[in-house]
C-alpha positions as CSV (number, residue, x, y, z in Angstrom):
1,M,0.0,0.0,0.0
2,S,1.4,3.4,-0.9
3,R,1.7,5.9,2.0
4,T,0.3,8.9,0.3
5,A,-0.6,11.9,2.5
6,V,-4.3,12.4,2.8
7,L,-5.0,15.7,4.6
8,P,-8.1,17.8,4.6
9,D,-8.2,21.4,3.3
10,E,-5.3,23.2,5.1
11,A,-7.3,26.3,6.1
12,A,-10.1,24.3,7.6
13,A,-7.7,21.9,9.3
14,G,-5.9,24.9,10.7
15,T,-9.1,26.4,12.1
16,R,-10.1,23.1,13.8
17,L,-6.5,22.7,15.1
18,A,-6.6,26.2,16.7
19,R,-10.0,25.5,18.3
20,A,-9.0,22.1,19.6
21,G,-5.7,23.6,20.8
22,M,-7.6,26.3,22.8
23,V,-9.7,23.6,24.4
24,L,-6.6,21.7,25.4
25,A,-4.8,24.8,26.6
26,L,-7.8,25.8,28.8
27,A,-8.1,22.3,30.2
28,T,-4.4,21.9,31.0
29,T,-4.3,25.4,32.5
30,V,-7.2,24.4,34.8
31,A,-5.4,21.1,35.6
32,H,-2.1,22.8,36.4
33,A,-3.9,25.3,38.5
34,G,-5.5,22.5,40.5
35,N,-2.2,20.8,41.0
36,Y,-0.7,24.1,41.9
37,V,-3.4,24.7,44.6
38,L,-2.5,21.3,46.0
39,N,1.2,22.2,46.2
40,L,0.3,25.5,47.9
41,L,-1.8,23.7,50.5
42,M,1.0,21.4,51.2
43,A,3.3,24.4,51.7
44,R,0.9,25.8,54.2
45,W,-0.2,22.6,56.1
46,L,3.2,20.9,56.3
47,S,6.3,22.0,58.0
48,P,9.2,23.0,55.8
49,A,10.9,19.6,56.4
50,E,7.7,17.7,55.6
51,F,7.1,19.9,52.6
52,S,10.6,19.0,51.4
53,D,9.7,15.3,51.6
54,A,6.4,15.8,49.8
55,T,8.1,17.8,47.1
56,L,10.6,15.0,46.7
57,M,7.7,12.6,45.9
58,V,6.3,15.1,43.4
59,T,9.8,15.5,41.9
60,L,10.2,11.8,41.5
61,M,6.8,11.7,39.9
62,A,8.0,14.4,37.5
63,V,11.0,12.2,36.6
64,V,8.6,9.4,35.8
65,T,6.4,11.9,33.9
66,A,9.3,12.6,31.6
67,L,9.5,8.9,30.8
68,A,5.8,8.8,30.3
69,M,6.1,11.8,28.0
70,G,8.6,9.9,26.0
71,L,6.1,7.1,25.4
72,Q,3.5,9.7,24.6
73,M,5.6,11.6,22.1
74,V,6.7,8.4,20.3
75,T,3.1,7.2,20.2
76,A,1.8,10.6,19.0
77,R,4.2,10.9,16.2
78,S,4.0,7.3,15.0
79,V,0.2,7.2,15.2
80,G,-0.1,10.6,13.5
81,N,2.2,9.5,10.6
82,F,0.3,6.2,10.1
83,E,-3.0,8.0,10.0
84,V,-1.8,10.7,7.6
85,A,-0.8,7.8,5.4
86,G,-4.3,6.3,5.7
87,L,-3.2,3.4,7.9
88,T,-5.4,3.8,10.9
89,D,-5.5,0.1,11.7
90,V,-1.8,-0.1,11.8
91,A,-1.7,2.8,14.1
92,D,-4.1,1.0,16.5
93,R,-1.9,-2.2,16.4
94,L,1.2,-0.1,17.1
95,A,-0.4,1.6,20.1
96,G,-1.3,-1.8,21.5
97,R,2.3,-3.0,21.2
98,L,3.6,0.2,22.9
99,R,1.1,-0.2,25.7
100,R,2.3,-3.7,26.5
101,W,5.9,-2.4,26.7
102,A,4.7,0.4,29.0
103,W,3.1,-2.1,31.4
104,S,6.3,-4.2,31.6
105,S,8.4,-1.1,32.2
106,G,6.0,0.2,34.8
107,I,6.1,-3.0,36.7
108,A,9.9,-3.0,36.6
109,L,10.1,0.6,37.8
110,A,7.6,-0.2,40.6
111,A,9.8,-3.1,41.8
112,V,12.9,-0.8,41.9
113,L,11.1,1.9,44.0
114,I,9.6,-0.6,46.4
115,L,12.8,-2.7,46.9
116,T,15.1,0.3,47.2
117,A,12.8,2.4,49.4
118,P,15.1,2.1,52.6
119,Q,18.1,3.2,50.6
120,L,16.2,6.1,49.0
121,Q,15.2,7.2,52.4
122,Q,18.8,7.5,53.5
123,V,20.0,9.2,50.3
124,F,17.3,11.9,50.4
125,H,17.0,12.1,54.3
126,T,13.2,11.5,54.4
127,A,11.3,10.8,57.5
128,S,9.9,7.5,56.2
129,A,10.5,4.9,53.4
130,W,6.8,4.2,52.9
131,P,6.1,7.1,50.4
132,F,8.5,5.5,48.0
133,V,6.6,2.2,48.2
134,V,3.2,3.9,47.7
135,L,4.5,5.9,44.7
136,G,5.9,2.7,43.2
137,L,2.5,1.0,43.2
138,G,1.2,3.6,40.7
139,M,4.0,3.4,38.1
140,P,2.5,0.7,35.8
141,Y,-0.7,2.6,35.5
142,Y,1.0,5.9,34.8
143,L,3.2,4.6,32.0
144,A,0.3,2.7,30.4
145,Q,-1.9,5.8,30.3
146,A,0.9,7.7,28.5
147,V,0.5,5.5,25.4
148,G,-3.2,6.2,25.3
149,R,-2.6,9.9,25.6
150,G,-0.1,9.7,22.8
151,A,-2.7,8.1,20.5
152,L,-5.1,10.8,21.3
153,Q,-2.5,13.5,20.7
154,G,-1.3,11.9,17.4
155,R,-4.9,11.9,16.2
156,L,-5.3,15.6,17.3
157,A,-8.2,14.5,19.5
158,F,-7.4,17.3,21.9
159,G,-10.9,17.4,23.4
160,R,-10.7,13.8,24.7
161,L,-7.1,14.4,25.7
162,A,-8.1,17.4,27.8
163,V,-10.6,15.4,29.7
164,T,-7.9,13.0,30.9
165,F,-5.9,15.9,32.4
166,L,-8.9,17.2,34.2
167,V,-9.7,13.7,35.7
168,E,-6.1,13.3,36.8
169,M,-6.1,16.7,38.6
170,L,-9.5,16.3,40.2
171,V,-8.8,12.9,41.7
172,R,-5.3,13.9,42.8
173,V,-6.4,17.1,44.5
174,G,-9.5,15.5,46.0
175,V,-7.8,12.5,47.5
176,S,-4.6,14.3,48.6
177,V,-6.5,17.2,50.3
178,S,-8.8,14.8,52.1
179,L,-5.9,12.7,53.4
180,L,-4.0,15.8,54.4
181,A,-7.0,17.1,56.3
182,L,-7.2,13.8,58.1
183,G,-3.5,14.0,59.1
184,G,-2.1,11.8,56.4
185,G,0.9,13.9,55.9
186,V,3.5,13.0,53.2
187,P,2.2,9.4,52.8
188,G,-1.3,10.9,52.3
189,V,-0.1,13.1,49.5
190,T,1.8,10.2,47.9
191,A,-1.3,8.1,48.1
192,G,-3.2,10.9,46.2
193,L,-0.6,10.8,43.5
194,T,-0.9,7.0,43.1
195,V,-4.8,7.0,43.1
196,S,-4.7,9.7,40.4
197,F,-2.5,7.5,38.2
198,I,-5.0,4.8,38.3
199,A,-7.9,7.2,37.7
200,T,-6.0,8.6,34.7
201,W,-5.4,5.2,33.3
202,L,-9.1,4.4,33.5
203,S,-10.1,7.7,31.8
204,V,-7.6,7.2,29.0
205,R,-8.6,3.6,28.5
206,S,-12.2,4.8,28.1
207,A,-11.3,7.5,25.7
208,T,-9.2,5.2,23.4
209,A,-11.4,2.1,23.4
210,R,-11.3,0.8,19.9
211,R,-11.5,-2.7,18.4
212,S,-9.4,-3.4,15.4
213,L,-8.3,-6.4,13.3
214,A,-5.2,-4.6,12.2
215,P,-2.4,-6.1,10.2
216,K,0.9,-6.6,11.9
217,V,3.3,-3.7,12.2
218,R,6.3,-4.2,9.8
219,A,9.7,-4.9,11.3
220,T,11.1,-1.9,9.4
221,D,8.4,0.3,11.1
222,L,9.5,-0.9,14.5
223,T,13.1,-0.2,13.7
224,E,12.2,3.3,12.7
225,I,10.2,3.7,15.9
226,R,13.0,2.4,18.1
227,A,15.4,4.9,16.4
228,Y,12.9,7.7,17.1
229,A,12.4,6.6,20.7
230,A,16.1,6.9,21.2
231,A,16.0,10.5,19.9
232,V,13.0,11.2,22.2
233,G,14.9,9.7,25.1
234,L,17.7,12.2,24.4
235,L,15.3,15.1,24.7
236,L,13.5,13.9,27.7
237,G,16.7,12.9,29.5
238,A,17.8,16.5,29.2
239,Q,14.3,17.7,30.4
240,I,14.5,15.4,33.5
241,I,17.9,16.8,34.5
242,I,17.0,20.5,33.9
243,T,13.6,20.5,35.5
244,N,14.4,18.3,38.5
245,G,18.1,18.3,39.1
246,D,18.1,21.5,41.2
247,V,15.4,20.2,43.7
248,L,17.2,16.9,44.1
249,I,20.6,18.6,44.7
250,A,19.0,21.0,47.1
251,K,17.4,18.1,49.0
252,H,20.8,16.4,49.3
253,F,23.1,19.3,50.1
254,L,20.9,21.8,52.0
255,E,19.4,21.5,55.5
256,P,15.8,20.2,55.5
257,E,14.3,23.5,56.3
258,I,16.3,25.4,53.7
259,A,15.6,22.6,51.1
260,G,11.9,23.0,51.9
261,A,12.1,26.8,51.3
262,Y,13.9,26.1,48.0
263,S,11.2,23.6,47.0
264,A,8.6,26.3,47.6
265,L,10.6,28.7,45.4
266,S,10.9,26.2,42.6
267,L,7.2,25.4,42.9
268,M,6.2,29.0,42.1
269,G,9.1,29.5,39.6
270,R,8.0,26.6,37.5
271,A,4.6,28.1,36.9
272,A,5.9,29.7,33.7
273,F,6.9,26.3,32.3
274,F,3.6,24.6,33.2
275,L,1.5,27.5,31.8
276,S,3.3,27.2,28.5
277,W,3.2,23.4,28.4
278,S,0.0,23.3,26.4
279,V,1.7,25.2,23.6
280,A,4.3,22.5,23.1
281,T,1.6,19.8,23.4
282,V,-0.2,21.4,20.4
283,V,2.9,22.3,18.3
284,F,4.5,18.8,18.5
285,P,1.8,16.6,16.8
286,A,0.9,19.4,14.4
287,A,4.5,19.8,13.3
288,A,4.9,16.0,12.9
289,R,1.8,15.7,10.7
290,R,2.9,18.6,8.5
291,H,6.3,17.1,8.1
292,A,4.8,13.7,7.2
293,A,2.7,15.5,4.6
294,G,5.7,17.3,3.2
295,Q,4.6,20.7,4.5
296,N,6.6,23.4,6.3
297,S,6.0,24.1,10.0
298,D,8.3,27.1,10.6
299,Q,5.4,29.5,11.1
300,L,3.9,27.1,13.7
301,L,7.2,27.2,15.6
302,R,7.4,31.0,15.5
303,G,3.9,31.3,16.8
304,G,4.7,28.9,19.6
305,I,7.9,30.8,20.5
306,Y,6.0,34.1,20.8
307,A,3.4,32.5,23.0
308,V,5.9,30.8,25.4
309,A,8.0,33.9,25.6
310,G,4.9,36.1,26.2
311,I,3.7,33.8,29.0
312,G,7.1,33.8,30.6
313,G,7.6,37.5,30.2
314,L,4.2,38.2,31.9
315,C,5.1,35.9,34.8
316,A,8.5,37.5,35.3
317,L,7.0,41.0,35.3
318,A,4.3,39.9,37.8
319,T,6.9,38.4,40.2
320,G,9.2,41.3,39.8
321,L,6.5,43.7,40.9
322,F,4.6,41.5,43.4
323,G,6.8,38.5,44.1
324,N,6.8,38.8,47.9
325,V,3.1,39.5,47.9
326,F,2.3,36.4,45.9
327,I,4.6,34.3,48.0
328,G,3.0,35.6,51.2
329,I,-0.5,34.9,49.9
330,F,0.1,31.5,48.5
331,L,2.8,30.0,50.6
332,G,2.6,31.9,53.9
333,S,4.9,34.2,55.8
334,T,7.6,31.5,56.2
335,Y,8.6,32.1,52.6
336,R,7.8,35.8,52.2
337,N,11.3,37.1,51.5
338,L,12.0,34.9,48.4
339,G,10.5,37.4,45.9
340,G,13.8,38.5,44.3
341,L,15.0,35.0,43.8
342,L,11.6,34.0,42.4
343,T,11.9,36.5,39.5
344,V,15.3,35.2,38.6
345,Y,14.0,31.6,38.7
346,V,11.1,32.5,36.4
347,V,13.4,34.1,33.9
348,S,15.5,30.9,33.9
349,T,12.4,28.8,33.5
350,T,11.2,30.9,30.6
351,L,14.6,30.5,28.8
352,F,14.3,26.7,29.3
353,A,10.7,26.6,28.1
354,V,11.6,28.4,24.8
355,S,14.6,26.1,24.2
356,N,12.5,23.1,25.0
357,L,9.8,24.1,22.5
358,V,12.3,24.6,19.7
359,A,14.0,21.2,20.4
360,S,10.6,19.3,20.6
361,H,9.4,21.0,17.4
362,Y,12.5,19.9,15.4
363,L,12.3,16.4,17.0
364,A,8.8,16.1,15.7
365,T,10.3,16.5,12.2
366,G,13.0,13.9,13.0
367,R,15.9,16.2,13.8
368,T,18.0,16.0,16.9
369,T,20.6,18.7,16.9
370,E,18.6,20.9,19.3
371,S,18.0,18.0,21.5
372,W,21.7,17.5,21.8
373,A,22.0,21.2,22.7
374,L,19.4,20.7,25.4
375,L,21.4,17.8,26.8
376,S,24.5,20.0,26.8
377,G,22.6,22.7,28.7
378,A,21.6,20.0,31.2
379,V,25.3,19.0,31.7
380,V,26.3,22.7,32.2
381,Q,23.5,23.2,34.8
382,T,24.5,20.0,36.7
383,V,28.1,21.0,36.8
384,L,27.3,24.5,38.1
385,L,24.8,23.2,40.6
386,L,27.4,20.8,42.0
387,H,29.8,23.7,42.4
388,W,27.3,26.3,43.6
389,N,25.1,24.6,46.2
390,H,25.8,26.2,49.5
391,S,22.7,28.4,49.4
392,M,19.5,29.0,47.5
393,Q,21.0,32.1,45.9
394,E,23.8,30.0,44.5
395,L,21.4,27.4,43.1
396,V,19.3,30.0,41.4
397,R,22.3,31.8,40.0
398,A,23.7,28.5,38.6
399,Q,20.4,27.9,36.7
400,L,20.3,31.4,35.2
401,V,23.8,31.0,33.8
402,A,23.1,27.5,32.5
403,M,19.8,28.4,30.8
404,T,21.4,31.5,29.2
405,V,24.0,29.2,27.7
406,L,21.3,26.8,26.6
407,V,19.4,29.5,24.7
408,V,22.5,30.5,22.9
409,L,23.3,26.9,21.9
410,V,19.8,26.4,20.6
411,A,19.9,29.7,18.7
412,V,23.2,28.7,17.1
413,C,21.8,25.3,16.1
414,R,18.8,26.9,14.5
415,T,20.9,29.4,12.6
416,A,23.3,26.7,11.4
417,R,20.3,24.6,10.2
418,K,19.4,27.2,7.5
419,S,22.8,26.9,5.9
420,S,23.4,23.2,6.5
421,P,20.2,21.1,6.9
422,E,20.5,18.0,9.1
423,P,19.5,14.6,7.9
424,T,16.3,13.3,9.5
425,V,16.1,10.5,12.0
426,E,13.8,8.5,9.7
427,R,12.0,8.7,6.5
428,R,8.9,6.7,5.6
429,T,8.8,4.5,2.6
430,S,6.0,2.8,0.7
431,R,4.2,-0.1,2.3
């Protein structure tokens, strides 16, 4: 069968994409806001040391989220490409194969967390090992749901995808707040995370329920997918290091109370990244489908950069003017004097968000140079954090320097691309 692109009228498709993207953006903003409220309640109801432990669980979840996002991105691009070629049944069969791999990986990850819980407690100086066990129980469900979300994303089914984010947030906030109110502490918060993983899996399973007698996926297709998965792993490995390395290093090197204060700072500082996350979620599959159809997506990238930079700029301006006020309102008087550091953190986060958008856009088209630049930025950040870790000020300064270097690297890569195009990771052939 020939893989000929079959796309609807470009203008009409663009209008539908914009509307669906707005729905997803609204839903993810609400979901992130709900999760944010949960974190703010933790900061108020828990002591700084307890909040540091709770944030560690959330940070470990974020590390796993990056792995889940890898599955989601691979599924989204592969499913989208097959459907552009008119091979919907093959896309279904591929999603099923990836789902089985996700379950196996999730069970292995759960075993690691549960069996090494005592050692993890010692490394991160937590009050109990049980939260690691509770978090591990949810891993298989969380990785499995990522494949379903990727299928929805690849089909540009942003409405159904949006519902899954809302379900995840509502269950997580509801269960965690209830257990916190009952005195559940850090184990209660972790239980809320695990229950939300299971609820998300059920929601995604319902949204993607399809029966298909699809033909088998070709071995050459699987080889292409494995190559692309390695490229995605490069990008997400860099994301894991950049977005979570500072909190883990602070947890290890700083006193528990100071580490808790830094966790609160990072919580508010990352808002710019979470608010811009829906932009990358829309740009990635749209760029992949346009690339598969032989169309250019540079204009899509420019619009995404403007949106992310605008969101980050507004956040930086707001924290610069009212940072201490926001911190006092949302986190309490314990953290009130962190406003100046918060503005710097937001600027660093915005620089990363723009770089990440550019890298993920080009990865959607099969190009990896910007992903390597992101990994280089992660290495620079890690080296600086290991050198400057005696105070919160040093940690924030290290990130600003590293993210400035990262933006320069990504800009150089993008400029060089115009004069010397890079070969793609894979190119589809006839079936």
